[in-house]
C-alpha positions, 0 to 999 in steps of 0.5 A, spaced: 808 123 473 816 124 475 820 118 477 820 120 484 812 120 484 812 113 481 817 110 486 813 113 492 806 111 489 809 104 488 812 104 495 805 106 498 802 100 493 807 095 496 804 097 503 797 096 501 799 090 498 802 087 504 796 089 508 792 086 503 795 080 504 795 080 511 787 081 511 786 076 505 790 070 509 787 072 516 794 072 519 791 075 525 787 071 530 785 077 534 779 080 531 781 087 533 787 086 529 784 084 523 779 090 523 786 094 525 789 091 518 783 092 514 782 100 517 789 101 515 789 098 508 783 103 507 787 109 510 793 107 505 788 106 499 785 113 501 793 116 501 794 113 495 788 116 492 790 123 494 797 123 493 799 128 488 800 125 481 801 128 474 801 125 467 798 119 464 795 115 469 794 109 465 802 109 463 804 110 470 799 105 473 802 100 468 809 102 470 807 101 478 803 095 477 809 092 473 814 093 478 810 090 484 808 084 480 816 083 478 817 084 486 811 080 488 814 074 484 820 074 489 816 073 495 816 066 498 809 065 500 811 059 504 816 062 509 814 061 516 815 068 518 811 071 512 807 076 517 813 079 520 816 080 513 810 083 511 810 088 517 817 089 516 816 091 509 810 096 510 814 099 516 820 100 512 817 103 506 813 108 510 820 110 513 823 111 507 818 115 504 818 119 510 826 120 509 825 123 501 818 126 502 819 134 503 812 136 501 808 138 508 801 135 505 805 129 503 808 128 510 802 129 513 798 124 509 804 119 511 804 121 519 797 118 519 800 112 517 805 111 522 802 109 528 797 104 525 803 101 521 807 101 527 802 097 531 801 092 526 809 091 526 809 091 534 804 086 534 807 081 529 814 081 533 813 084 540 820 082 542 823 085 535 828 079 535 825 075 529 832 076 525 830 071 520 824 075 518 828 081 518 833 078 513 828 076 508 825 083 509 831 086 507 833 082 501 826 083 499 827 091 500 833 091 496 830 087 490 824 092 490 829 098 490 833 095 484 826 094 481 824 101 481 831 104 481 831 107 488 836 113 488 835 116 494 
């Protein structure tokens, strides 16, 4: 698997991890949004499963898992804006994947994630003015990109 593919898979896994945390912690009081988060998580998992891969899967999974684990330690679980932070991270990872992905098949899979991810982010901060959350999300994204040596 190329470095770019490992990085892309890592970003998809981070999106899935953000959604998993939202679901696990029951961050939405609305049953409809809880269901939407679970459905979106399943969609991300299916996308990651279909994402073209090459090479030694065990080695690549280990690389991706190690990078995510290092990044996860940066998360402040006590942050009062954790929902908005996770939603912003998921949306930013998806936007960055769109930027670097040229393959039509992959772009199509990413297109399927746009509306569901945006809906979660819009629901978590309808007015889009939760600046402390966005600052923290940006800090975490820089840490993630440093960890995976994002070059695009």
